[in-house]
C-alpha positions in Angstrom: 0.0 0.0 0.0 1.3 3.4 -1.0 1.4 6.0 1.8 1.7 9.7 2.4 2.0 11.8 5.5 -1.1 13.6 4.4 -3.8 13.0 1.8 -6.0 15.7 0.3 -9.2 14.6 -1.5 -9.9 16.9 -4.4 -7.5 18.9 -6.6 -9.4 22.2 -6.7 -7.5 25.3 -5.7 -8.3 24.9 -2.0 -7.1 21.4 -1.7 -3.9 22.4 -3.6 -3.4 25.4 -1.3 -3.6 23.1 1.7 -1.2 20.6 0.1 1.3 23.3 -0.8 1.4 24.7 2.8 1.8 21.1 4.2 4.5 20.2 1.6 6.5 23.3 2.6 6.1 22.2 6.2 8.1 19.1 5.4 5.2 16.6 4.9 4.9 14.3 1.9 1.4 14.9 0.6 -0.7 13.2 -2.0 -3.7 14.9 -3.8 -6.3 12.8 -5.4 -8.6 14.4 -8.0 -11.4 12.4 -9.6 -11.6 14.6 -12.8 -9.1 14.3 -15.6 -7.8 17.8 -14.9 -7.1 19.6 -11.6 -8.4 23.0 -10.7 -12.1 22.5 -9.8 -13.6 26.0 -10.2 -10.3 27.3 -11.5 -10.7 25.7 -14.9 -9.7 26.9 -18.4 -10.6 25.3 -21.7 -10.5 26.0 -25.4 -14.2 25.7 -25.4 -15.1 27.6 -28.6 -12.3 27.4 -31.1 -8.6 26.5 -31.0 -6.6 29.2 -29.3 -9.6 30.9 -27.6 -9.3 30.3 -23.9 -12.4 30.4 -21.7 -12.5 30.3 -17.9 -15.3 28.0 -17.2 -16.1 29.0 -13.7 -13.9 31.4 -11.7 -12.7 34.5 -13.6 -12.5 37.5 -11.2 -9.8 36.5 -8.7 -10.1 38.6 -5.5 -7.2 40.3 -3.7 -4.3 38.7 -5.5 -2.1 41.7 -4.7 -2.7 41.4 -0.9 -4.0 38.0 0.0 -1.6 35.7 1.9 -1.4 32.6 -0.3 0.3 34.3 -3.2 2.9 35.8 -0.9 3.5 32.9 1.4 3.8 30.3 -1.4 5.7 32.6 -3.8 3.5 31.6 -6.6 5.0 33.9 -9.2 8.2 31.8 -9.0 6.1 28.8 -10.2 4.7 30.7 -13.2 1.5 32.3 -11.8 0.9 35.8 -13.1 -2.1 38.2 -13.0 -3.2 41.6 -14.0 -5.4 43.9 -11.9 -7.1 46.3 -14.3 -7.5 50.0 -13.2 -11.1 50.1 -14.4 -12.8 47.4 -12.4 -16.5 47.5 -13.1 -19.0 49.1 -15.5 -22.8 48.7 -14.9 -24.6 49.4 -18.1 -28.2 50.6 -18.5 -30.7 50.5 -21.4 -30.6 54.2 -21.9 -26.9 54.1 -22.7 -25.7 55.4 -19.4 -23.3 53.6 -17.0 -21.7 53.7 -13.6 -18.0 52.9 -13.7 -16.0 51.9 -10.6 -12.2 52.3 -10.7 -9.4 51.3 -8.3 -9.2 55.0 -7.7 -12.1 55.8 -5.4 -12.3 59.5 -6.5 -12.8 58.4 -10.2 -15.6 56.0 -9.0 -17.2 58.8 -7.0 -17.1 61.1 -10.0 -19.0 58.5 -12.0 -21.6 58.0 -9.3 -22.0 61.7 -8.8 -23.5 61.9 -12.4 -26.5 60.1 -10.8 -26.4 61.2 -7.2 -24.0 63.5 -5.3 -25.2 62.1 -2.0 -24.5 58.5 -3.1 -21.0 59.6 -4.3 -20.3 60.9 -0.8 -21.6 57.6 0.7 -19.4 55.6 -1.7 -16.3 57.5 -0.6 -17.1 57.0 3.1 -17.8 53.3 2.7 -14.7 52.8 0.6 -12.6 54.6 3.1 -14.0 52.7 6.0 -14.1 49.2 4.6 -11.5 49.1 1.8 -8.9 51.1 3.7 -9.4 51.4 7.4 -11.1 48.0 8.2 -9.8 46.0 5.2 -7.1 44.3 7.3 -9.7 43.3 9.9 -12.1 41.9 7.3 -9.2 40.0 5.7 -8.3 38.5 9.1 -11.9 37.3 9.5 -11.7 35.6 6.1 -8.3 34.0 6.7 -9.2 32.6 10.1 -11.6 29.8 11.1 -15.0 31.4 11.9 -15.7 32.6 15.4 -19.0 32.3 17.3 -21.1 35.5 17.1 -20.6 36.3 20.8 -16.8 36.0 20.4 -17.0 38.3 17.4 -18.9 40.9 19.5 -16.3 40.6 22.3 -13.4 41.1 19.9 -14.8 44.1 18.1 -15.3 47.3 20.0 -15.2 51.1 19.5 -17.2 53.2 17.0 -15.9 51.4 13.9 -16.7 48.0 15.4 -20.3 49.1 16.2 -20.7 50.4 12.7 -19.5 47.1 11.3 -21.7 45.0 13.6 -24.8 47.1 12.7 -24.8 45.3 9.3 -25.2 41.9 11.0 -29.0 41.8 11.4 -29.7 43.3 8.0 -30.5 41.6 4.7 -28.1 42.4 1.9 -30.8 44.4 0.1 -31.7 46.2 3.4 -28.1 47.1 3.8 -27.9 48.5 0.3 -31.1 50.4 0.6 -30.0 51.9 3.9 -26.9 53.4 2.3 -27.8 54.3 -1.3 -30.8 56.4 -2.5 -30.5 56.4 -6.3 -32.2 53.4 -8.0 -29.3 52.8 -10.3 -26.8 52.6 -7.4 -29.2 50.2 -5.6 -29.4 48.1 -8.8 -25.6 48.0 -9.2 -25.0 46.7 -5.7 -27.8 44.2 -5.8 -26.3 42.9 -9.0 -23.0 42.5 -7.1 -24.9 40.5 -4.5 -26.5 38.5 -7.3 -23.1 37.7 -8.8 -21.7 36.3 -5.5 -25.0 34.4 -4.9 -25.9 35.9 -1.5 -29.4 35.0 -0.3 -31.5 38.1 0.4 -32.5 37.3 4.0 -31.9 38.9 7.5 -28.3 38.2 8.6 -26.6 38.6 5.2 -26.0 42.4 5.5 -22.4 41.8 6.5 -21.7 41.0 2.9 -21.9 44.7 2.0 -18.8 45.8 4.0 -17.1 42.6 2.9 -17.9 43.5 -0.7 -16.5 47.0 -0.2 -13.3 45.6 1.2 -12.5 43.7 -2.0 -14.7 45.0 -4.8 -11.9 47.0 -6.5 -9.2 44.3 -6.1 -10.3 42.0 -8.9 -7.5 40.4 -10.9 -7.3 38.3 -14.0 -5.0 35.3 -14.0 -2.7 35.5 -17.1 -3.2 32.6 -19.5 -6.3 31.3 -17.7 -7.7 30.4 -14.3 -6.1 27.0 -14.5 -2.7 28.7 -14.2 -3.2 29.0 -10.4 -3.7 25.2 -9.7 -0.9 24.5 -12.2 1.5 26.7 -10.2 0.4 25.1 -6.9 1.0 21.6 -8.4 4.5 22.6 -9.5 5.3 23.7 -6.0 3.9 20.5 -4.4 5.8 18.2 -6.8 9.0 20.2 -6.3 8.7 19.4 -2.6 8.2 15.6 -3.1 4.4 15.6 -3.2 2.2 14.1 -5.8 -1.0 15.2 -7.6 -3.1 12.3 -9.1 -5.7 13.0 -11.8 -8.6 10.7 -12.6 -8.4 9.0 -9.2 -11.7 9.3 -7.4 -11.8 8.4 -3.7 -14.5 5.9 -2.7 -14.1 6.2 1.1 -11.9 7.3 4.0 -10.8 4.3 6.1 -10.1 4.3 9.8 -7.6 2.7 12.2 -7.8 3.0 15.9 -10.7 5.5 15.7 -8.9 8.0 13.4 -8.7 8.7 9.7 -5.9 6.5 8.3 -6.1 6.8 4.6 -8.4 6.5 1.6 -9.7 3.7 -0.7 -9.8 4.7 -4.3 -12.6 3.8 -6.7 -10.4 1.0 -8.2 -10.1 -0.6 -4.7 -6.5 0.6 -4.0 -5.8 1.7 -0.5 -3.5 4.6 0.2 -2.4 5.3 3.8 -2.1 8.7 5.4 0.3 8.7 8.4 -0.8 12.0 9.9 -4.0 13.4 8.3 -6.7 13.2 5.7 -8.4 16.4 4.4 -11.4 16.8 2.0 -11.8 19.8 -0.3 -15.1 18.3 -1.6 -18.5 19.8 -0.7 -19.5 19.1 2.9 -22.2 16.4 2.3 -19.7 14.4 0.1 -17.0 14.8 2.7 -19.2 13.4 5.5 -20.3 10.5 3.3 -16.7 9.6 2.4 -15.7 9.3 6.1 -18.9 7.5 7.1 -21.9 9.0 8.7 -21.4 6.9 11.8 -18.4 9.1 12.6 -20.6 12.1 12.9 -23.4 13.0 15.3 -27.0 13.0 14.1 -27.3 16.8 14.0 -24.4 16.9 11.4 -25.9 14.1 9.3 -29.3 15.7 9.4 -27.9 19.0 8.1 -25.8 17.4 5.4 -28.9 15.4 4.3 -30.8 18.8 4.0 -27.9 20.9 2.6 -29.1 23.9 0.8 -27.4 24.1 -2.6 -29.3 27.4 -3.3 -31.3 28.4 -6.3 -28.4 30.2 -7.9 -26.7 28.7 -10.9 -25.2 30.2 -14.0 -25.7 29.9 -17.8 -22.5 31.1 -19.3 -22.5 32.5 -22.9 -19.0 32.2 -24.4 -18.1 34.1 -27.5 -15.1 34.0 -29.9 -14.9 37.4 -31.6 -13.1 39.2 -34.3 -13.4 42.5 -32.4 -14.1 43.1 -28.7 -17.6 44.1 -27.7 -18.1 47.8 -28.2 -20.8 49.2 -25.9 -23.2 52.0 -26.6 -22.4 53.3 -23.1 -18.9 54.1 -24.2 -20.4 57.3 -25.6 -21.5 58.2 -22.1 -18.3 57.2 -20.4 -15.3 56.1 -22.5 -13.9 54.1 -19.5 -16.7 51.5 -20.1 -14.5 50.2 -22.9 -11.6 49.6 -20.5 -13.6 47.9 -17.8 -12.7 44.4 -16.6 -16.1 43.4 -15.2 -19.1 44.4 -17.4 -22.6 44.2 -15.7 -25.8 44.5 -17.6 -29.4 43.3 -17.9 -31.2 45.2 -15.1 -32.3 48.9 -14.8 -34.0 48.6 -11.5 -33.7 46.7 -8.3 -37.2 45.5 -8.8 -36.0 43.7 -11.9 -33.2 42.1 -9.9 -35.7 40.9 -7.3 -38.1 39.5 -10.0 -35.2 37.7 -11.7 -34.3 36.0 -8.4 -38.0 35.0 -7.8 -38.2 33.6 -11.3 -35.1 31.5 -10.9 -36.2 30.3 -7.5 -39.4 29.1 -9.1 -37.5 27.2 -11.8 -38.4 29.6 -14.5 -36.0 31.0 -17.1 -35.5 34.7 -16.4 -37.7 37.0 -18.4 -34.8 39.6 -18.4 -31.4 37.9 -18.3 -28.9 39.8 -16.2 -25.4 39.2 -15.0 -21.8 40.1 -15.4 -18.9 39.1 -17.7 -15.7 40.2 -19.4 -13.7 40.3 -22.5 -10.5 38.7 -21.0 -8.4 39.1 -24.1 -8.6 42.9 -23.7 -6.7 42.6 -20.5 -4.4 39.6 -21.4 -4.0 39.0 -25.1 -2.9 35.4 -24.5 -6.6 34.5 -24.1 -7.2 34.6 -27.8 -5.1 34.3 -31.1 -3.8 37.5 -32.7 -6.7 39.2 -34.5 -9.3 37.7 -32.2 -11.0 38.2 -28.8 -12.8 35.9 -26.3 -15.6 37.1 -24.0 -18.2 35.7 -21.7 -21.4 36.7 -19.9 -22.8 35.0 -16.7 -26.6 35.4 -16.4 -28.1 33.7 -13.4 -30.3 30.6 -14.2 -32.3 27.9 -12.4 -30.8 24.5 -12.1 -34.0 22.6 -12.7 -36.5 24.1 -15.2 -40.0 24.0 -13.9 -41.9 20.9 -15.0 -39.0 19.5 -17.0 -36.0 19.1 -14.6 -32.3 19.9 -15.4 -32.3 17.7 -18.5 -34.3 20.3 -20.3 -31.2 22.4 -20.6 -29.9 20.1 -23.4 -33.1 20.7 -25.4 -33.0 24.5 -25.1 -29.2 25.3 -25.0 -29.0 26.4 -28.6 -32.2 28.5 -28.4 -31.0 30.1 -25.2 -27.6 30.8 -26.7 -29.2 32.8 -29.6 -31.5 34.6 -27.1 -28.5 35.7 -24.9 -26.5 36.9 -27.9 -29.4 39.1 -28.9 -29.7 40.4 -25.3 -25.9 41.2 -25.2 -26.2 42.9 -28.6 -28.7 45.4 -27.2 -25.8 46.8 -25.2 -22.9 46.0 -27.7 -24.3 46.6 -31.2 -21.2 45.2 -32.9 -22.0 41.7 -31.8 -23.2 40.9 -35.3 -22.9 37.6 -37.2 -19.8 39.0 -39.0 -18.1 39.6 -35.6 -19.2 36.5 -33.7 -17.0 33.7 -34.9 -18.5 31.2 -32.4 -21.0 31.3 -29.6 -21.7 28.5 -27.2 -23.8 28.2 -24.0 -22.4 26.4 -20.9 -25.5 25.4 -19.0 -26.1 24.7 -15.3 -26.3 21.0 -16.3 -22.9 21.3 -18.0 -21.5 22.7 -14.7 -22.3 19.5 -12.8 -21.3 17.2 -15.6 -17.9 18.8 -15.6 -17.5 19.0 -11.9 -19.6 16.6 -9.7 -18.5 18.6 -6.6 -20.8 21.4 -7.9 -24.1 19.6 -7.1 -27.1 21.1 -8.8 -25.0 23.6 -10.6 -24.0 25.2 -7.3 -20.7 26.9 -8.0 -20.4 28.1 -4.4 -20.8 24.5 -3.0 -23.8 25.6 -0.9 -26.1 28.6 -0.6 -25.0 31.7 1.4 -27.8 31.6 3.9 -27.7 32.5 7.6 -27.8 28.8 8.4 -24.8 28.3 6.1 -22.6 31.2 7.0 -19.9 31.8 9.7 -19.8 29.0 12.3 -22.9 27.5 10.6 -20.8 26.8 7.4 -21.0 23.9 7.1 -22.0 23.2 10.8 -20.7 24.5 14.2 -19.1 21.1 14.8 -17.2 21.3 11.5 -16.6 25.1 11.0 -13.2 25.0 12.6 -11.9 22.8 9.8 -11.7 19.9 12.2 -14.3 17.1 12.3 -15.4 14.7 15.1 -13.3 12.0 13.3 -9.7 12.4 14.6 -7.2 13.2 11.8 -9.9 14.2 9.3 -10.2 17.8 8.2 -12.3 19.9 5.8 -10.8 22.5 3.4 -13.4 23.1 0.7 -15.7 25.9 -0.3 -18.5 24.6 1.9 -16.4 26.1 4.7 -15.8 29.8 5.3 -14.2 31.4 2.4 -15.6 30.5 -1.0 -14.7 32.3 -4.2 -11.2 32.2 -5.5 -9.1 33.3 -2.5 -7.8 30.0 -1.1 -9.1 30.9 2.4 -10.5 27.4 3.3 -7.2 25.7 2.3 -5.2 28.4 4.2 -7.4 28.1 7.3 -7.1 24.3 7.2 -3.3 24.5 7.0 -3.2 26.6 10.2 -5.4 24.2 12.1 -3.6 21.0 10.9 -0.2 22.6 11.7 -1.4 23.3 15.2 -2.8 19.8 15.7 0.4 18.1 14.4 2.8 20.5 16.2 4.3 21.6 13.0 6.3 24.8 12.9 4.5 27.4 10.9 7.0 28.7 8.4 4.6 31.4 7.3 3.5 34.4 9.3 -0.2 33.7 10.0 -2.6 36.7 10.0 -3.5 37.8 13.5 -6.8 36.7 14.9 -9.6 39.3 14.2 -9.8 42.1 16.8 -10.6 45.8 16.9 -10.6 48.0 19.9 -11.0 51.5 18.4 
């Protein structure tokens, strides 16, 4: 039987982040990925035509200039590069106007002031508070296992802390409405919430300061999202670890009441001398280890895990020329923006879109965000070409027909979405569009079984699945009731493309195994002023 010091189940970026930290701690690690390619949500394919690279899931990488995994693991030395565009977001409206958000907050405020001087002032204040003054605190919350609500309250004091905690009982829409008065600003920020799949219920208001802390830090990985997991793999292998593709894990086996290794789908057993960690979704992680290792309350929650109603239908385009938007006549910086948001003019339309998708209906007005990545990194497309995508939200299961209906309507929906995009970018004509293809919610799960029901976040962001409740209070600290078995996937605190679950698991495992932390961990969250 082959053996490692540590085994990580799943070769998505979180599992690879954990493996990299453990490998640099001197452990021999083995990563087992069931798909033919590593990366999970950080995937890139030539989906349309040869040479046109499409990121199939993650595209907007948050905080690469500041977040710890890039610095600690020295990923540029292993080939990982990125660009952080100065013009970050452009929200387009049907009348040809736009709101443009820059890395420079004064430029953003000037764009907002064309709609509302009061909202421009509010934006400056929120940016200063949460993207500058409290950004280190919010980062420490992300890169630290979640704390119980009472401990959070005890750690955060002073005027700034009270301001921050005031968001806690609000819904995300309530928090937005409490701060912005103009309908277009409310629409923009509710579309941001739509993009990160936050449920609009009491208790999700904290997403607004979190959003402000990172919303103008979006970076594009050069060459494709897959370059992040590839860089992590190079690091792991250079330190004696191994990354196995096409090797699904069937179960975690135990010896002496602790996790001792894994059984692969082909029946092969692989021993783990010190730990086993799963980066799969929480229900799958529990099933692999055996439900008898967990109390009834954990098993009950896993059996009723809320995948959310949020999924995505991604329209991918291969183009001769980049999309040229009518709104560039209103603000030329629209043409330089990284993240393009369109489809809704009012927050009522955003709410109706969510209600339709929740009911299993195709949205009457498609809305979402996307990018023309080749504008910002030419390596995404051949010379003389561009590649772009748009992410409108979609239901997983279509009312009365189930998810299989997507195969029947994909071509029709593709044409409909091209028409919807053309209403904002008139140059998306048949002469310009070299190829168009729709990646449906059903395609998401076919390509990555970890994303059940097309759930790209591995579980809804509801109050019952946030903080210490994600995935369950007995699991939220990355440990599990089964000794030697840990969690490090997006069903834990973190999510998105930031590596936080893998980073947090690394700190917990290092403490449990008495490993010297070669990295400088972020301080525990605290604020006294």
